[in-house]
MITI-252715 format. One record per residue (C-alpha): residue in one letter; x, y, z; chain; residue number from 1. Coordinates in nm, 3 decimals. Example, Ala and Ser with C-alpha at 12.3 -4.5 7.8 and 13.67 -1.06 7.14 Angstrom:
// residues 2
+---------+---------+---------+---------+--------+-----+
: residuo :    east :   north :      up : cadena : num :
+---------+---------+---------+---------+--------+-----+
:       a :   1.230 :  -0.450 :   0.780 :      A :   1 :
:       s :   1.367 :  -0.106 :   0.714 :      A :   2 :
+---------+---------+---------+---------+--------+-----+
END
This chain:
// residues 386
+---------+---------+---------+---------+--------+-----+
: residuo :    east :   north :      up : cadena : num :
+---------+---------+---------+---------+--------+-----+
:       m :   1.359 :   2.473 :  -0.653 :      A :   1 :
:       k :   1.212 :   2.346 :  -0.381 :      A :   2 :
:       i :   1.061 :   1.948 :  -0.474 :      A :   3 :
:       a :   0.830 :   1.771 :  -0.218 :      A :   4 :
:       q :   0.850 :   1.406 :  -0.302 :      A :   5 :
:       v :   0.548 :   1.233 :  -0.113 :      A :   6 :
:       l :   0.457 :   0.868 :  -0.098 :      A :   7 :
:       l :   0.349 :   0.600 :   0.154 :      A :   8 :
:       r :   0.654 :   0.361 :   0.176 :      A :   9 :
:       y :   1.047 :   0.489 :   0.182 :      A :  10 :
:       d :   1.342 :   0.300 :   0.188 :      A :  11 :
:       a :   1.135 :  -0.001 :   0.123 :      A :  12 :
:       p :   1.136 :  -0.234 :  -0.152 :      A :  13 :
:       g :   0.949 :  -0.173 :  -0.458 :      A :  14 :
:       g :   0.889 :   0.011 :  -0.789 :      A :  15 :
:       v :   0.700 :   0.359 :  -0.673 :      A :  16 :
:       e :   1.009 :   0.339 :  -0.341 :      A :  17 :
:       t :   1.305 :   0.309 :  -0.646 :      A :  18 :
:       f :   1.125 :   0.580 :  -0.928 :      A :  19 :
:       v :   1.109 :   0.796 :  -0.643 :      A :  20 :
:       r :   1.459 :   0.690 :  -0.495 :      A :  21 :
:       e :   1.649 :   0.743 :  -0.817 :      A :  22 :
:       t :   1.511 :   1.026 :  -0.924 :      A :  23 :
:       s :   1.492 :   1.257 :  -0.635 :      A :  24 :
:       a :   1.878 :   1.127 :  -0.629 :      A :  25 :
:       r :   1.930 :   1.282 :  -0.980 :      A :  26 :
:       l :   1.675 :   1.601 :  -0.906 :      A :  27 :
:       r :   1.925 :   1.756 :  -0.615 :      A :  28 :
:       t :   2.163 :   2.001 :  -0.781 :      A :  29 :
:       p :   2.314 :   2.320 :  -0.624 :      A :  30 :
:       s :   1.966 :   2.425 :  -0.773 :      A :  31 :
:       n :   1.730 :   2.188 :  -0.653 :      A :  32 :
:       e :   1.661 :   2.123 :  -0.294 :      A :  33 :
:       v :   1.454 :   1.789 :  -0.271 :      A :  34 :
:       r :   1.277 :   1.605 :   0.060 :      A :  35 :
:       v :   1.079 :   1.283 :   0.092 :      A :  36 :
:       f :   0.752 :   1.292 :   0.291 :      A :  37 :
:       a :   0.678 :   0.918 :   0.375 :      A :  38 :
:       s :   0.533 :   0.675 :   0.614 :      A :  39 :
:       d :   0.692 :   0.484 :   0.900 :      A :  40 :
:       l :   0.545 :   0.216 :   0.658 :      A :  41 :
:       y :   0.780 :  -0.087 :   0.560 :      A :  42 :
:       d :   0.555 :  -0.349 :   0.439 :      A :  43 :
:       e :   0.197 :  -0.258 :   0.346 :      A :  44 :
:       g :   0.154 :  -0.637 :   0.267 :      A :  45 :
:       n :   0.215 :  -0.751 :   0.633 :      A :  46 :
:       w :   0.132 :  -0.404 :   0.748 :      A :  47 :
:       t :   0.498 :  -0.378 :   0.947 :      A :  48 :
:       l :   0.691 :  -0.042 :   1.039 :      A :  49 :
:       h :   1.007 :   0.038 :   0.992 :      A :  50 :
:       d :   1.222 :  -0.057 :   1.306 :      A :  51 :
:       h :   1.447 :   0.231 :   1.288 :      A :  52 :
:       p :   1.310 :   0.473 :   0.947 :      A :  53 :
:       a :   1.599 :   0.640 :   0.819 :      A :  54 :
:       r :   1.536 :   1.047 :   0.842 :      A :  55 :
:       t :   1.810 :   1.080 :   0.569 :      A :  56 :
:       v :   1.835 :   0.816 :   0.215 :      A :  57 :
:       d :   2.095 :   0.898 :   0.033 :      A :  58 :
:       g :   2.193 :   1.253 :   0.139 :      A :  59 :
:       i :   1.822 :   1.323 :   0.114 :      A :  60 :
:       p :   1.612 :   1.427 :   0.436 :      A :  61 :
:       v :   1.309 :   1.245 :   0.465 :      A :  62 :
:       e :   1.017 :   1.349 :   0.739 :      A :  63 :
:       r :   0.811 :   1.041 :   0.852 :      A :  64 :
:       f :   0.469 :   1.041 :   0.919 :      A :  65 :
:       h :   0.300 :   0.768 :   1.161 :      A :  66 :
:       v :   0.046 :   0.540 :   0.949 :      A :  67 :
:       t :  -0.300 :   0.517 :   0.995 :      A :  68 :
:       r :  -0.440 :   0.240 :   0.847 :      A :  69 :
:       e :  -0.826 :   0.330 :   0.869 :      A :  70 :
:       i :  -1.012 :   0.645 :   0.853 :      A :  71 :
:       l :  -1.340 :   0.528 :   0.992 :      A :  72 :
:       p :  -1.432 :   0.187 :   1.112 :      A :  73 :
:       g :  -1.461 :  -0.052 :   0.838 :      A :  74 :
:       i :  -1.280 :   0.200 :   0.608 :      A :  75 :
:       t :  -0.934 :   0.165 :   0.481 :      A :  76 :
:       m :  -0.718 :   0.417 :   0.369 :      A :  77 :
:       p :  -0.382 :   0.490 :   0.476 :      A :  78 :
:       i :  -0.343 :   0.849 :   0.592 :      A :  79 :
:       l :  -0.041 :   1.030 :   0.758 :      A :  80 :
:       p :  -0.169 :   1.260 :   0.991 :      A :  81 :
:       g :   0.053 :   1.564 :   0.996 :      A :  82 :
:       l :   0.120 :   1.537 :   0.638 :      A :  83 :
:       s :  -0.047 :   1.818 :   0.523 :      A :  84 :
:       a :   0.072 :   2.035 :   0.804 :      A :  85 :
:       g :   0.452 :   1.912 :   0.738 :      A :  86 :
:       l :   0.444 :   2.016 :   0.370 :      A :  87 :
:       a :   0.296 :   2.345 :   0.431 :      A :  88 :
:       r :   0.585 :   2.444 :   0.699 :      A :  89 :
:       w :   0.828 :   2.339 :   0.459 :      A :  90 :
:       r :   0.670 :   2.498 :   0.178 :      A :  91 :
:       p :   0.784 :   2.304 :  -0.143 :      A :  92 :
:       d :   0.765 :   2.495 :  -0.521 :      A :  93 :
:       v :   0.618 :   2.184 :  -0.628 :      A :  94 :
:       i :   0.470 :   1.885 :  -0.432 :      A :  95 :
:       h :   0.491 :   1.553 :  -0.637 :      A :  96 :
:       a :   0.281 :   1.287 :  -0.495 :      A :  97 :
:       h :   0.287 :   0.920 :  -0.605 :      A :  98 :
:       s :   0.047 :   0.611 :  -0.653 :      A :  99 :
:       h :  -0.310 :   0.646 :  -0.654 :      A : 100 :
:       r :  -0.602 :   0.554 :  -0.453 :      A : 101 :
:       y :  -0.436 :   0.662 :  -0.113 :      A : 102 :
:       g :  -0.475 :   0.924 :   0.139 :      A : 103 :
:       h :  -0.152 :   1.095 :   0.134 :      A : 104 :
:       l :  -0.277 :   1.190 :  -0.229 :      A : 105 :
:       l :  -0.578 :   1.389 :  -0.081 :      A : 106 :
:       q :  -0.340 :   1.526 :   0.195 :      A : 107 :
:       s :  -0.093 :   1.635 :  -0.088 :      A : 108 :
:       s :  -0.388 :   1.811 :  -0.258 :      A : 109 :
:       l :  -0.479 :   2.010 :   0.052 :      A : 110 :
:       a :  -0.140 :   2.119 :   0.148 :      A : 111 :
:       a :  -0.080 :   2.245 :  -0.209 :      A : 112 :
:       g :  -0.392 :   2.416 :  -0.166 :      A : 113 :
:       i :  -0.316 :   2.599 :   0.127 :      A : 114 :
:       i :   0.025 :   2.706 :   0.001 :      A : 115 :
:       s :  -0.061 :   2.803 :  -0.356 :      A : 116 :
:       a :   0.173 :   2.498 :  -0.474 :      A : 117 :
:       p :   0.157 :   2.302 :  -0.807 :      A : 118 :
:       l :   0.053 :   1.998 :  -0.728 :      A : 119 :
:       v :   0.200 :   1.711 :  -0.983 :      A : 120 :
:       v :   0.091 :   1.311 :  -0.912 :      A : 121 :
:       s :   0.254 :   1.012 :  -1.026 :      A : 122 :
:       t :  -0.051 :   0.743 :  -1.099 :      A : 123 :
:       h :   0.174 :   0.427 :  -1.117 :      A : 124 :
:       f :  -0.176 :   0.292 :  -1.207 :      A : 125 :
:       h :  -0.333 :  -0.081 :  -1.148 :      A : 126 :
:       p :  -0.657 :  -0.156 :  -1.223 :      A : 127 :
:       a :  -0.856 :  -0.419 :  -1.015 :      A : 128 :
:       a :  -0.760 :  -0.758 :  -1.032 :      A : 129 :
:       e :  -0.907 :  -0.971 :  -1.312 :      A : 130 :
:       d :  -1.078 :  -1.207 :  -1.041 :      A : 131 :
:       e :  -1.162 :  -0.979 :  -0.762 :      A : 132 :
:       g :  -1.551 :  -0.980 :  -0.782 :      A : 133 :
:       t :  -1.785 :  -0.744 :  -0.916 :      A : 134 :
:       f :  -1.859 :  -0.548 :  -0.565 :      A : 135 :
:       k :  -1.449 :  -0.528 :  -0.509 :      A : 136 :
:       k :  -1.421 :  -0.394 :  -0.883 :      A : 137 :
:       t :  -1.748 :  -0.155 :  -0.874 :      A : 138 :
:       m :  -1.565 :   0.008 :  -0.561 :      A : 139 :
:       l :  -1.226 :   0.062 :  -0.655 :      A : 140 :
:       r :  -1.391 :   0.239 :  -0.941 :      A : 141 :
:       g :  -1.589 :   0.444 :  -0.790 :      A : 142 :
:       q :  -1.277 :   0.554 :  -0.598 :      A : 143 :
:       d :  -1.095 :   0.635 :  -0.965 :      A : 144 :
:       h :  -1.348 :   0.868 :  -0.979 :      A : 145 :
:       l :  -1.359 :   1.025 :  -0.684 :      A : 146 :
:       f :  -0.980 :   1.056 :  -0.689 :      A : 147 :
:       g :  -1.078 :   1.205 :  -1.053 :      A : 148 :
:       l :  -1.321 :   1.496 :  -0.893 :      A : 149 :
:       t :  -1.050 :   1.577 :  -0.637 :      A : 150 :
:       v :  -0.698 :   1.515 :  -0.615 :      A : 151 :
:       y :  -0.648 :   1.510 :  -1.021 :      A : 152 :
:       s :  -0.899 :   1.814 :  -1.102 :      A : 153 :
:       r :  -0.665 :   2.010 :  -0.857 :      A : 154 :
:       a :  -0.338 :   1.881 :  -1.015 :      A : 155 :
:       d :  -0.167 :   2.074 :  -1.248 :      A : 156 :
:       a :   0.010 :   1.742 :  -1.412 :      A : 157 :
:       v :  -0.038 :   1.380 :  -1.430 :      A : 158 :
:       i :   0.213 :   1.142 :  -1.472 :      A : 159 :
:       v :   0.214 :   0.787 :  -1.650 :      A : 160 :
:       e :   0.462 :   0.585 :  -1.751 :      A : 161 :
:       t :   0.325 :   0.435 :  -2.082 :      A : 162 :
:       e :   0.061 :   0.498 :  -2.319 :      A : 163 :
:       n :  -0.123 :   0.187 :  -2.192 :      A : 164 :
:       e :  -0.138 :   0.344 :  -1.870 :      A : 165 :
:       k :  -0.277 :   0.703 :  -2.001 :      A : 166 :
:       r :  -0.566 :   0.554 :  -2.183 :      A : 167 :
:       q :  -0.700 :   0.383 :  -1.804 :      A : 168 :
:       v :  -0.622 :   0.708 :  -1.640 :      A : 169 :
:       g :  -0.786 :   0.900 :  -1.880 :      A : 170 :
:       e :  -1.117 :   0.753 :  -1.786 :      A : 171 :
:       f :  -1.122 :   0.972 :  -1.517 :      A : 172 :
:       v :  -0.813 :   1.250 :  -1.528 :      A : 173 :
:       a :  -0.813 :   1.526 :  -1.809 :      A : 174 :
:       r :  -0.615 :   1.427 :  -2.085 :      A : 175 :
:       r :  -0.455 :   1.742 :  -2.128 :      A : 176 :
:       k :  -0.322 :   1.718 :  -1.816 :      A : 177 :
:       i :  -0.107 :   1.332 :  -1.838 :      A : 178 :
:       r :   0.259 :   1.372 :  -1.932 :      A : 179 :
:       i :   0.423 :   1.027 :  -2.016 :      A : 180 :
:       v :   0.742 :   0.993 :  -1.863 :      A : 181 :
:       p :   0.901 :   0.615 :  -1.867 :      A : 182 :
:       p :   1.133 :   0.475 :  -1.557 :      A : 183 :
:       g :   1.514 :   0.474 :  -1.593 :      A : 184 :
:       i :   1.760 :   0.277 :  -1.477 :      A : 185 :
:       s :   2.085 :   0.302 :  -1.259 :      A : 186 :
:       w :   2.350 :   0.263 :  -1.586 :      A : 187 :
:       e :   2.608 :   0.280 :  -1.310 :      A : 188 :
:       r :   2.522 :  -0.037 :  -1.133 :      A : 189 :
:       w :   2.457 :  -0.215 :  -1.497 :      A : 190 :
:       r :   2.715 :  -0.082 :  -1.708 :      A : 191 :
:       e :   3.004 :  -0.344 :  -1.612 :      A : 192 :
:       l :   2.837 :  -0.665 :  -1.497 :      A : 193 :
:       p :   3.078 :  -0.972 :  -1.339 :      A : 194 :
:       t :   3.098 :  -1.268 :  -1.562 :      A : 195 :
:       p :   2.837 :  -1.539 :  -1.546 :      A : 196 :
:       e :   3.090 :  -1.778 :  -1.409 :      A : 197 :
:       a :   3.131 :  -1.554 :  -1.146 :      A : 198 :
:       a :   2.834 :  -1.436 :  -1.092 :      A : 199 :
:       r :   2.690 :  -1.765 :  -1.040 :      A : 200 :
:       l :   2.955 :  -1.868 :  -0.783 :      A : 201 :
:       r :   2.908 :  -1.576 :  -0.546 :      A : 202 :
:       l :   2.565 :  -1.733 :  -0.505 :      A : 203 :
:       g :   2.622 :  -2.029 :  -0.555 :      A : 204 :
:       l :   2.420 :  -2.090 :  -0.822 :      A : 205 :
:       p :   2.447 :  -2.381 :  -1.068 :      A : 206 :
:       s :   2.535 :  -2.284 :  -1.442 :      A : 207 :
:       r :   2.245 :  -2.234 :  -1.636 :      A : 208 :
:       y :   1.922 :  -2.126 :  -1.469 :      A : 209 :
:       i :   1.601 :  -1.936 :  -1.533 :      A : 210 :
:       l :   1.541 :  -1.634 :  -1.330 :      A : 211 :
:       f :   1.263 :  -1.458 :  -1.187 :      A : 212 :
:       a :   1.281 :  -1.139 :  -0.965 :      A : 213 :
:       g :   1.002 :  -0.957 :  -0.781 :      A : 214 :
:       r :   0.747 :  -0.955 :  -0.502 :      A : 215 :
:       l :   0.652 :  -1.334 :  -0.473 :      A : 216 :
:       a :   0.322 :  -1.236 :  -0.453 :      A : 217 :
:       p :  -0.033 :  -1.313 :  -0.607 :      A : 218 :
:       n :  -0.031 :  -1.112 :  -0.890 :      A : 219 :
:       k :   0.287 :  -1.251 :  -1.030 :      A : 220 :
:       g :   0.239 :  -1.564 :  -1.179 :      A : 221 :
:       l :   0.411 :  -1.755 :  -1.060 :      A : 222 :
:       p :   0.177 :  -2.068 :  -1.009 :      A : 223 :
:       d :   0.154 :  -2.089 :  -1.394 :      A : 224 :
:       l :   0.528 :  -2.052 :  -1.442 :      A : 225 :
:       l :   0.623 :  -2.322 :  -1.198 :      A : 226 :
:       e :   0.334 :  -2.533 :  -1.398 :      A : 227 :
:       a :   0.470 :  -2.408 :  -1.722 :      A : 228 :
:       w :   0.848 :  -2.511 :  -1.589 :      A : 229 :
:       s :   0.803 :  -2.845 :  -1.391 :      A : 230 :
:       g :   0.649 :  -2.962 :  -1.737 :      A : 231 :
:       l :   0.965 :  -2.903 :  -1.949 :      A : 232 :
:       g :   1.196 :  -3.215 :  -2.047 :      A : 233 :
:       p :   1.432 :  -3.345 :  -1.784 :      A : 234 :
:       g :   1.700 :  -3.177 :  -2.037 :      A : 235 :
:       e :   1.515 :  -2.906 :  -2.121 :      A : 236 :
:       r :   1.412 :  -2.773 :  -1.695 :      A : 237 :
:       l :   1.688 :  -2.546 :  -1.661 :      A : 238 :
:       p :   1.749 :  -2.518 :  -1.226 :      A : 239 :
:       l :   1.436 :  -2.187 :  -1.141 :      A : 240 :
:       v :   1.547 :  -1.922 :  -0.876 :      A : 241 :
:       l :   1.330 :  -1.751 :  -0.832 :      A : 242 :
:       v :   1.439 :  -1.358 :  -0.567 :      A : 243 :
:       g :   1.212 :  -1.142 :  -0.393 :      A : 244 :
:       k :   1.033 :  -1.079 :  -0.047 :      A : 245 :
:       d :   0.777 :  -1.361 :   0.006 :      A : 246 :
:       w :   0.421 :  -1.155 :   0.014 :      A : 247 :
:       g :   0.243 :  -1.484 :   0.073 :      A : 248 :
:       v :   0.258 :  -1.755 :  -0.209 :      A : 249 :
:       q :   0.615 :  -1.923 :  -0.118 :      A : 250 :
:       g :   0.483 :  -2.189 :   0.066 :      A : 251 :
:       e :   0.236 :  -2.282 :  -0.183 :      A : 252 :
:       l :   0.490 :  -2.265 :  -0.419 :      A : 253 :
:       e :   0.732 :  -2.531 :  -0.227 :      A : 254 :
:       a :   0.431 :  -2.726 :  -0.167 :      A : 255 :
:       r :   0.330 :  -2.784 :  -0.504 :      A : 256 :
:       a :   0.698 :  -2.830 :  -0.613 :      A : 257 :
:       r :   0.718 :  -3.131 :  -0.340 :      A : 258 :
:       e :   0.431 :  -3.243 :  -0.537 :      A : 259 :
:       l :   0.522 :  -3.264 :  -0.884 :      A : 260 :
:       g :   0.908 :  -3.371 :  -0.774 :      A : 261 :
:       v :   1.076 :  -3.075 :  -0.878 :      A : 262 :
:       e :   1.168 :  -2.927 :  -0.517 :      A : 263 :
:       k :   1.546 :  -2.973 :  -0.566 :      A : 264 :
:       e :   1.574 :  -2.802 :  -0.891 :      A : 265 :
:       i :   1.382 :  -2.464 :  -0.775 :      A : 266 :
:       r :   1.581 :  -2.229 :  -0.560 :      A : 267 :
:       f :   1.458 :  -1.909 :  -0.358 :      A : 268 :
:       l :   1.696 :  -1.641 :  -0.276 :      A : 269 :
:       g :   1.464 :  -1.412 :  -0.106 :      A : 270 :
:       n :   1.507 :  -1.028 :  -0.094 :      A : 271 :
:       l :   1.856 :  -0.928 :  -0.176 :      A : 272 :
:       a :   1.979 :  -0.644 :   0.003 :      A : 273 :
:       s :   2.334 :  -0.613 :  -0.151 :      A : 274 :
:       l :   2.355 :  -0.479 :  -0.486 :      A : 275 :
:       e :   2.609 :  -0.707 :  -0.609 :      A : 276 :
:       e :   2.468 :  -1.024 :  -0.519 :      A : 277 :
:       y :   2.139 :  -0.888 :  -0.702 :      A : 278 :
:       v :   2.297 :  -0.763 :  -1.064 :      A : 279 :
:       a :   2.482 :  -1.150 :  -0.987 :      A : 280 :
:       a :   2.173 :  -1.316 :  -1.007 :      A : 281 :
:       f :   2.043 :  -1.161 :  -1.370 :      A : 282 :
:       a :   2.426 :  -1.180 :  -1.478 :      A : 283 :
:       g :   2.432 :  -1.568 :  -1.403 :      A : 284 :
:       a :   2.124 :  -1.665 :  -1.564 :      A : 285 :
:       s :   2.018 :  -1.781 :  -1.890 :      A : 286 :
:       l :   1.645 :  -1.634 :  -1.912 :      A : 287 :
:       f :   1.378 :  -1.401 :  -1.746 :      A : 288 :
:       v :   1.081 :  -1.462 :  -1.681 :      A : 289 :
:       l :   0.791 :  -1.211 :  -1.527 :      A : 290 :
:       p :   0.439 :  -1.412 :  -1.566 :      A : 291 :
:       s :   0.244 :  -1.140 :  -1.419 :      A : 292 :
:       q :  -0.130 :  -1.061 :  -1.415 :      A : 293 :
:       y :  -0.064 :  -0.699 :  -1.469 :      A : 294 :
:       e :   0.279 :  -0.466 :  -1.446 :      A : 295 :
:       a :   0.192 :  -0.101 :  -1.501 :      A : 296 :
:       f :   0.585 :  -0.094 :  -1.632 :      A : 297 :
:       g :   0.786 :  -0.349 :  -1.490 :      A : 298 :
:       l :   1.119 :  -0.211 :  -1.391 :      A : 299 :
:       v :   1.293 :  -0.547 :  -1.362 :      A : 300 :
:       l :   1.232 :  -0.562 :  -1.686 :      A : 301 :
:       l :   1.465 :  -0.306 :  -1.805 :      A : 302 :
:       e :   1.757 :  -0.478 :  -1.537 :      A : 303 :
:       a :   1.698 :  -0.801 :  -1.723 :      A : 304 :
:       m :   1.771 :  -0.658 :  -2.079 :      A : 305 :
:       a :   2.029 :  -0.466 :  -1.922 :      A : 306 :
:       a :   2.169 :  -0.782 :  -1.829 :      A : 307 :
:       s :   2.104 :  -0.915 :  -2.192 :      A : 308 :
:       l :   1.854 :  -1.195 :  -2.064 :      A : 309 :
:       p :   1.617 :  -1.306 :  -2.337 :      A : 310 :
:       i :   1.270 :  -1.244 :  -2.183 :      A : 311 :
:       v :   0.945 :  -1.443 :  -2.131 :      A : 312 :
:       a :   0.643 :  -1.244 :  -2.005 :      A : 313 :
:       t :   0.317 :  -1.175 :  -2.069 :      A : 314 :
:       r :   0.146 :  -0.903 :  -2.272 :      A : 315 :
:       v :  -0.025 :  -0.719 :  -2.014 :      A : 316 :
:       g :  -0.010 :  -0.365 :  -1.863 :      A : 317 :
:       g :   0.268 :  -0.179 :  -1.982 :      A : 318 :
:       i :   0.497 :  -0.453 :  -2.041 :      A : 319 :
:       p :   0.510 :  -0.413 :  -2.426 :      A : 320 :
:       e :   0.600 :  -0.098 :  -2.441 :      A : 321 :
:       a :   0.884 :  -0.167 :  -2.171 :      A : 322 :
:       v :   1.023 :  -0.428 :  -2.409 :      A : 323 :
:       r :   0.992 :  -0.515 :  -2.800 :      A : 324 :
:       e :   0.804 :  -0.818 :  -2.874 :      A : 325 :
:       d :   1.002 :  -1.058 :  -3.064 :      A : 326 :
:       e :   1.316 :  -0.825 :  -3.071 :      A : 327 :
:       t :   1.394 :  -0.833 :  -2.750 :      A : 328 :
:       a :   1.091 :  -1.044 :  -2.551 :      A : 329 :
:       r :   0.833 :  -1.361 :  -2.617 :      A : 330 :
:       l :   0.500 :  -1.258 :  -2.461 :      A : 331 :
:       v :   0.223 :  -1.463 :  -2.382 :      A : 332 :
:       p :  -0.095 :  -1.432 :  -2.273 :      A : 333 :
:       y :  -0.149 :  -1.468 :  -1.874 :      A : 334 :
:       a :  -0.245 :  -1.782 :  -1.750 :      A : 335 :
:       n :  -0.167 :  -1.987 :  -2.073 :      A : 336 :
:       v :   0.095 :  -2.219 :  -1.887 :      A : 337 :
:       w :   0.092 :  -2.400 :  -2.253 :      A : 338 :
:       e :   0.232 :  -2.085 :  -2.409 :      A : 339 :
:       l :   0.472 :  -1.991 :  -2.151 :      A : 340 :
:       r :   0.630 :  -2.281 :  -2.155 :      A : 341 :
:       r :   0.652 :  -2.303 :  -2.512 :      A : 342 :
:       a :   0.871 :  -1.980 :  -2.504 :      A : 343 :
:       i :   1.060 :  -2.080 :  -2.222 :      A : 344 :
:       r :   1.149 :  -2.435 :  -2.442 :      A : 345 :
:       e :   1.231 :  -2.222 :  -2.717 :      A : 346 :
:       f :   1.509 :  -1.990 :  -2.578 :      A : 347 :
:       v :   1.651 :  -2.313 :  -2.360 :      A : 348 :
:       q :   1.624 :  -2.498 :  -2.736 :      A : 349 :
:       d :   1.845 :  -2.236 :  -2.909 :      A : 350 :
:       p :   2.111 :  -2.062 :  -2.718 :      A : 351 :
:       e :   2.214 :  -1.844 :  -3.054 :      A : 352 :
:       l :   1.844 :  -1.705 :  -3.074 :      A : 353 :
:       a :   1.899 :  -1.659 :  -2.691 :      A : 354 :
:       a :   2.173 :  -1.464 :  -2.708 :      A : 355 :
:       r :   2.059 :  -1.264 :  -3.009 :      A : 356 :
:       i :   1.735 :  -1.166 :  -2.811 :      A : 357 :
:       g :   1.958 :  -1.067 :  -2.511 :      A : 358 :
:       r :   2.214 :  -0.853 :  -2.680 :      A : 359 :
:       a :   1.900 :  -0.643 :  -2.834 :      A : 360 :
:       g :   1.751 :  -0.586 :  -2.557 :      A : 361 :
:       r :   2.059 :  -0.440 :  -2.395 :      A : 362 :
:       r :   2.063 :  -0.217 :  -2.719 :      A : 363 :
:       h :   1.703 :  -0.105 :  -2.649 :      A : 364 :
:       v :   1.786 :  -0.022 :  -2.297 :      A : 365 :
:       e :   2.118 :   0.165 :  -2.335 :      A : 366 :
:       d :   1.920 :   0.379 :  -2.661 :      A : 367 :
:       h :   1.598 :   0.424 :  -2.429 :      A : 368 :
:       f :   1.591 :   0.422 :  -2.037 :      A : 369 :
:       s :   1.797 :   0.588 :  -1.792 :      A : 370 :
:       w :   1.740 :   0.755 :  -1.479 :      A : 371 :
:       e :   1.870 :   1.067 :  -1.585 :      A : 372 :
:       r :   1.656 :   1.106 :  -1.873 :      A : 373 :
:       t :   1.334 :   1.040 :  -1.619 :      A : 374 :
:       a :   1.490 :   1.295 :  -1.387 :      A : 375 :
:       a :   1.523 :   1.562 :  -1.708 :      A : 376 :
:       a :   1.151 :   1.521 :  -1.795 :      A : 377 :
:       l :   1.034 :   1.557 :  -1.487 :      A : 378 :
:       l :   1.244 :   1.866 :  -1.419 :      A : 379 :
:       s :   1.128 :   2.052 :  -1.721 :      A : 380 :
:       i :   0.740 :   1.958 :  -1.609 :      A : 381 :
:       y :   0.833 :   2.114 :  -1.241 :      A : 382 :
:       e :   0.975 :   2.456 :  -1.453 :      A : 383 :
:       e :   0.703 :   2.451 :  -1.693 :      A : 384 :
:       i :   0.406 :   2.429 :  -1.405 :      A : 385 :
:       a :   0.599 :   2.632 :  -1.123 :      A : 386 :
+---------+---------+---------+---------+--------+-----+
END
């Protein structure tokens, strides 16, 4: 079977990019050929291109197309000119497109019609942010239904990661087409962890610290985390370590930390390109916090649980389905600084509770999540519709 994976960015940080990279590596077998079709875009937030985009990643060929930001003056929708023709030339047995409200979905649907290939779409759905204006929310909702009438009416299967995502996309996708396939984790990377001491030594980190990992972006709730954390007592305020690429909020966080007089207790490690260093950041931590406004799932939560870390996260999106509330994590309302601080304090003050929650999280991930399981579910869907 020839499988085409289509997405906007590739070989770049991000949950969609990780999903495609990990499943593609496992879908490729002597019986299955996988090819990735993507743009030359690296960072969508700052709209920067790859300096030298790889033509092969993990042994899988990648066809690149120069991205165009505006299809018409004033109308922004990334388009990959030549994508439909490229897909038609390769003639895959199934086209699997990723994300929602992007031009490459329309182009994938067009190519699928030209060559009569089954079309699968993984929405990785993200609703409009709570602080968006009424006009923007109305426009996004209109786009949802426009894609429902075009791409999703043509699609043979639409893949979501949680029941919550299924409910949301079910407003503009026929429910009979929707399949739930959770993401996974690479156990070869997380099975054997360095000791906390060795991990902290590698990165030069203190003996105990609170960890956040993800993009430093406006929708991650990081100002709330800073306010909650800085309000802890001196004996409770473990150093705060943030891992991830800055998407425009680091300067604001640094300025606020100086105002609060805690700038010496916070560390920004940036994007850790080394896998060993990334795993070490988790292995050495005492607690993981994800205070996001929304997460479709939250892959990083699986990594935190694999590292046996207790979790404090917001009760939004797919997070309540990724973790088990009060068994593997404490969940709090988004933007509630008091509740966020209380949950962090609980784990800091009770190391035995933190260790028990962390062990339960590790068991939960071992029992339910792996990229092998995810890839097998995808292949079953491909074979059903091909």
